[in-house]
N, C-alpha and C positions, 0 to 999 in steps of 0.2 A: 314125341314128347308125352311124356305118362303125366295122369294126373298129379301124380308126386312130384314129379320134377317141376311142372309147372307151379303147384303150389309152394313148394320150395324157393322156386327163382322169385314168386310175386312177394315172400316173406323179406326175401332177401332184399326185393328192391324199395318195401316199405320202412325196413328197418334202415336201412344207406340214406333213403330221400329225406328221412326226418332230418332236420337242422337244429340247432340249438334249441330254436324257439317251437319246434315241433312242426315247422312248414315244410310241404315238399318242394323242391325246386324244380321248375318247369319242364325242365328234360327228362328227369326223373318221373315226373307227374306222367310225362308222355308215355315214357318207356311203361310203365304201370298200368297206363290206359288199353296200351298194343296187347299186353300181357294177358290181361284180364278179357280182352276179346277175344282172343286168340284161344284163351279156355273157353268160353261159352261156344265160340264157333265151334271146337272140338268135340264139345261134349253135346251140343244140340244143333248143330249145321245138318244134319238130315234131316231133322222135324221142322226146323227153319224153311229149309228150303221146298219141304213138303206144303207148309204152309203157303208160302209166296207162289208157289205154283198154281194150288187150290183158289188163289186169290186173286191170280189174272185170268184163269179160267171164268172165274164169276163174273170178273169185270167185263171181259170180253164177248161173255154169252148175254149181260147186260146191252152193251154198246152194240150187238147183234139184233137184240130187237128192236131197239132206239132206229138204228140203221132201217130195220123194214119196215118199221110203222113209218118214216118219214119217207119212203119211198114213194108214195100215191102221194103225197103232199111236195116234193120236188117234180113229181111227173106233171103235176097240175101248175106249177112255178112257170115250166118250160113252156106252155101257152102262150102263143102270142096272138093277141089279139087285134086287125086293123080295121080301125074306124072306116066306114063304106066311103065317106068323104074324103079319106087320104089317097091320093095317087100312091099305087104301089113300087111305080117304078123311081119314086123317090126315097122311098127307103133304105137307110143304108145297110140291111141288113142282107144274106147270101141271096144267090140267085134263085136257088131252087124255093126257099120262101116267099121272093117276090114274084117268081111263076107261080105259085101255090096261089096265092092273095090275089094276083092278077087274074086267074080263073074263078076263082068262089071270094071275092071280098068280105063277104061275111060270116064264112067260116074260119073259126081259130084252126092255124099252122102250129105245129109243134118244131120247135127249134131241133137242128142236126143232134 
């Protein structure tokens, strides 16, 4: 559909949608809205898509930086300290951590 055909169709919808008091019916308004959307999309679609792609790449880059910065904090959060007075065999954690805690109860162990 060319721009002239779209303009003609939009003009026709506006004129036919005007009631006796100048108010557009809901169905005609919806149709006019779709027509206008399609005209804008047809005219500016590639530019809109390129801008969306650029914005998404920027956002993902920011998220990547945040995740990389947080990885050190996350690794620290995975460290488990067992108090020397706690019997490691009474822990409800995995067997590997129990064995590590039993061999060196004052040394922090990392979660698998």
